Structures are given as C-alpha cells and as structure tokens.
C-alpha positions in Angstrom: 0.0 0.0 0.0 1.5 3.3 -1.1 1.7 6.3 1.2 -0.3 9.3 0.0 1.3 12.7 -0.3 0.2 14.9 2.7 -2.6 17.2 1.7 -0.8 20.1 3.4 2.8 20.1 4.5 1.8 22.9 6.8 -0.2 20.3 8.8 3.1 18.5 9.6 5.1 19.6 12.5 8.7 18.7 13.4 10.2 18.7 16.9 14.0 18.9 16.6 17.1 20.2 18.2 20.0 22.5 17.2 22.4 21.4 14.6 24.9 20.3 17.2 22.8 17.2 17.8 23.4 14.7 15.0 20.1 12.8 14.8 17.8 15.8 14.1 20.6 17.1 11.9 20.4 14.0 9.7 16.8 14.8 9.1 17.5 18.5 8.5 20.1 17.8 5.9 17.6 15.4 4.2 14.9 18.1 4.1 17.3 20.4 2.3 18.5 17.7 -0.1 14.8 16.8 -0.8 14.0 20.5 -1.3 11.2 20.6 1.3 12.9 22.2 4.3 10.6 25.3 4.1 7.4 23.3 4.2 7.3 22.4 7.9 6.6 24.1 11.2 9.8 23.2 13.1 10.0 23.5 16.9 13.6 23.5 18.1 13.9 22.3 21.7 16.2 23.8 24.3 18.3 20.7 24.9 20.5 22.1 27.7 20.4 22.4 30.6 16.7 21.8 30.9 16.3 18.9 28.5 13.1 20.3 27.1 12.5 17.2 24.9 12.3 15.1 28.1 9.4 17.1 29.5 5.9 15.7 29.6 4.5 17.6 26.6 7.0 15.9 24.3 7.0 12.6 26.1 3.2 12.3 25.3 4.3 12.5 21.6 7.4 10.4 21.9 7.8 8.4 25.2 11.5 7.9 24.4 12.1 11.6 24.8 14.3 11.9 21.8 14.4 14.1 18.7 13.4 14.3 15.9 9.6 13.6 16.2 7.2 14.2 13.3 3.6 15.1 14.0 1.3 14.0 11.2 -1.7 15.8 9.9 -4.0 13.2 11.5 -2.4 13.8 14.9 -0.2 10.7 14.9 3.5 10.7 15.4 6.6 9.1 13.8 9.9 9.2 15.6 13.4 7.7 15.0 15.3 9.6 12.3 15.5 7.0 9.6 11.7 6.2 10.0 10.8 9.9 9.6 13.1 10.3 6.6 11.6 7.1 5.0 8.0 8.5 5.4 8.9 11.9 4.0 11.0 10.5 1.2 8.1 8.4 0.0 5.4 11.0 0.7 6.9 14.0 -1.2 7.9 14.2 -4.9 11.4 14.6 -6.1 14.6 12.7 -5.9 14.4 9.6 -3.6 17.2 10.3 -1.1 17.1 6.8 0.2 17.5 5.3 -3.2 15.4 5.0 -6.4 15.5 1.3 -7.0 15.1 -1.6 -4.6 18.9 -2.4 -4.9 19.8 1.2 -4.2 17.4 1.3 -1.2 18.9 -1.9 0.2 22.5 -0.6 -0.2 21.6 2.7 1.3 20.1 1.0 4.3 23.1 -1.2 4.6 25.6 1.7 4.6 23.4 3.8 6.8 23.3 1.1 9.4 27.0 0.6 9.2 27.8 4.3 9.7 25.1 4.9 12.3 25.8 1.9 14.5 29.6 1.7 14.2 30.7 5.3 13.8 28.1 7.9 14.6 26.5 6.1 17.6 30.0 5.3 18.9 30.9 9.0 18.8 27.6 10.0 20.4 28.2 7.5 23.2 31.7 8.8 23.8 30.3 12.3 24.0 27.7 11.4 26.6 30.0 9.4 28.9 33.0 11.8 28.6 31.0 15.0 29.0 28.5 16.0 31.7 27.6 19.5 30.5 24.1 18.7 29.3 22.8 18.0 32.7 21.3 14.9 34.4 18.4 14.6 32.0 20.8 13.7 29.2 24.1 12.7 30.9 23.2 9.6 33.0 26.7 8.3 33.6 30.4 9.1 33.3 32.8 6.4 32.1 36.1 7.6 30.6 37.3 4.1 29.7 34.1 3.3 27.8 34.3 6.7 26.1 37.8 5.9 24.9 36.8 2.5 23.7 33.9 4.0 21.7 36.3 6.5 20.1 38.6 3.7 19.0 35.7 1.7 17.6 34.5 4.7 15.6 38.0 5.2 14.2 38.4 1.6 13.2 35.1 1.5 11.3 35.8 4.9 9.8 38.9 3.4 8.3 36.7 0.8 6.5 34.5 3.7 5.0 37.7 5.5 4.0 38.9 2.3 2.2 35.4 2.0 0.5 35.7 5.6 -0.8 39.3 5.1 -2.1 38.1 3.8 -5.5 37.3 7.3 -6.6 33.6 7.3 -5.9 32.1 10.6 -4.6 29.3 9.0 -2.5 28.9 5.7 -0.7 26.7 4.1 -3.3 28.8 5.4 -6.2 26.1 7.5 -7.8 26.1 11.2 -8.8 24.1 12.3 -5.8 24.4 11.6 -2.1 21.9 9.3 -0.4 20.8 9.1 3.2 23.8 7.0 4.2 26.0 9.8 3.0 24.0 12.2 5.1 24.6 10.0 8.2 28.3 9.9 7.4 28.4 13.7 7.0 26.9 14.2 10.4 29.3 11.7 11.9 32.2 13.7 10.6 30.7 17.0 11.8 30.1 15.6 15.3 33.6 14.0 15.4 34.9 17.6 15.1 32.8 18.8 18.1 35.4 20.0 20.7 34.4 17.4 23.4 34.8 14.6 20.9 38.1 15.8 19.4 38.3 13.0 16.9 38.0 14.8 13.5 37.6 12.0 11.0 38.4 14.3 8.1 41.8 14.9 9.6 42.5 11.2 10.1 41.5 9.8 6.7 42.3 11.1 3.2 39.2 9.9 1.4 36.8 10.9 4.2 38.4 14.4 4.0 37.6 14.6 0.3 34.1 13.4 1.1 33.7 16.1 3.7 34.9 18.8 1.3 32.3 17.7 -1.2 29.6 18.2 1.4 31.1 21.6 2.3 30.6 22.7 -1.3 26.9 21.7 -1.3 24.5 24.6 -0.7 21.9 22.2 0.7 24.4 21.1 3.3 25.4 24.6 4.4 21.8 25.7 4.5 21.1 22.9 7.0 23.7 24.4 9.3 22.2 27.9 9.0 21.6 28.2 12.8 25.4 28.3 13.3 25.0 26.2 16.4 26.9 23.1 15.5 29.9 23.7 17.7 32.1 23.2 14.6 33.9 26.5 13.8 34.2 25.8 10.0 30.4 25.5 9.9 29.5 28.2 12.4 32.1 30.8 11.5 32.0 30.6 7.7 31.0 33.7 5.6 27.4 34.3 4.7 26.5 32.8 1.3 23.7 34.2 -0.9 23.3 30.8 -2.5 20.5 28.5 -1.1 18.3 25.7 -2.3 19.3 22.4 -3.9 22.9 21.8 -5.1 23.5 21.8 -8.8 
C-alpha cells in the first residue's frame, strides 16, 4: 500500500534540536536535499540544561524523549530519524534520497546502518560518557574508559569507510548524488569535530576528508547548518553565502 502525499505540509510539525545534535541534523540535511525544508513548522527544543525534549509535553508524543519527532496531519507521530526520513522520502515528490531502486534502497540502508551503529553512535556514546555539561536529564553516567573504547571503535570503522571511498567514488553508493547514508556519514564527521569529541575524522582519513569537502561545497548542506549552532567552527564561522536551495 503506497503512502499518500500529505494534503498540506503545513499540517506536519517537526520537533527537533539545534544542529549540534546529529540525529535531528540528519533529518534537517535530508529536508534540504529533498527541497522541502521550508514546508514544515519546526519546533527546536532547548536541549540544555533543561532537557526540554524530556518534559511531559514531548513525552506524550514520543515516550523515548528523543528528537526528531514528526507530528502527522491526523495527529499521529513518527519518531526515529530513519523512520521519519523514509516517510517523508516516500510522501513527497522529487529525488528519492534513500535510493530510487530496490537495490539502491537496500544498499543505502546497509551503509546507513554501518555508519550509524559503528561510527556515529559510537561518537555519540563517547560524548555522553565523557561530557556531563548537558545536565542529568541527558548525561546519565560518566565512564572515561568506555568513552575511549567507543572512540577507538569509531576510528576503526571509519577506516573501512575510507577504504570504500578510495576507489574514486564521490558517494557511498557510487552515484552522482548523495543518499541518506552519505548524510549520516556527514553528520558523523561533523560531530567528530565537536570539541568534546576531538576525533575529527576528516583529519584522520584522506578519502573521508575529500568526502567532507564535497559536502562543504553543497549549498543544501550549508543551509542545513544555518543556525550556526553546530559547535564546529568551520560550519558556524563561515562567511554568509547568498546561495541557497538544492545543489546543482
């Protein structure tokens, strides 16, 4: 059964977080790549120190208390980044960011899982156990040894992605345009450069650096960091650009 295009995008509301937080940022980059970023009412939570997304109003929508959460026109909700992206990718016209064919969709899911589980989630975990600045609603424990283990795991798996990119391909699936797994990898690189993490993947690996530079030349990618609240100086302190919209 196919999903019908929403009658009015204005009826859809997004509950997200600043660009420093990689999961809602994966969605935000997708929205710009898809060309639909301006079609939503986006509520950006104050994540620190109050942990606004963990308060009862949001917990009624998403008991896990995480972002992003998508409110549908019928009053229902979808959460978990990849699930929200899949719904929107199928619901709106335009390039299918998660792959056009079944093979592409399968490969994109494969690479997205690899990057999310073994690289980005490892970096996120290291952040939370090495850093207590977001307060007790987000930082539930401190464990320096586990943080360092996660950092090493992320680097080991990033090396595999670097090797995959070494054949000259621009994107993980080898096509002309990035897919969702590329978006996840881009957010992993950005978050690796956050001062607390101090594991900049683009400085460690040649082909990941070239991949990052390709993203930095994409107007859609830069537009997704327009809040200049990523914690990464090269994204937050860059000159204003008059260019917006989809990349050529």
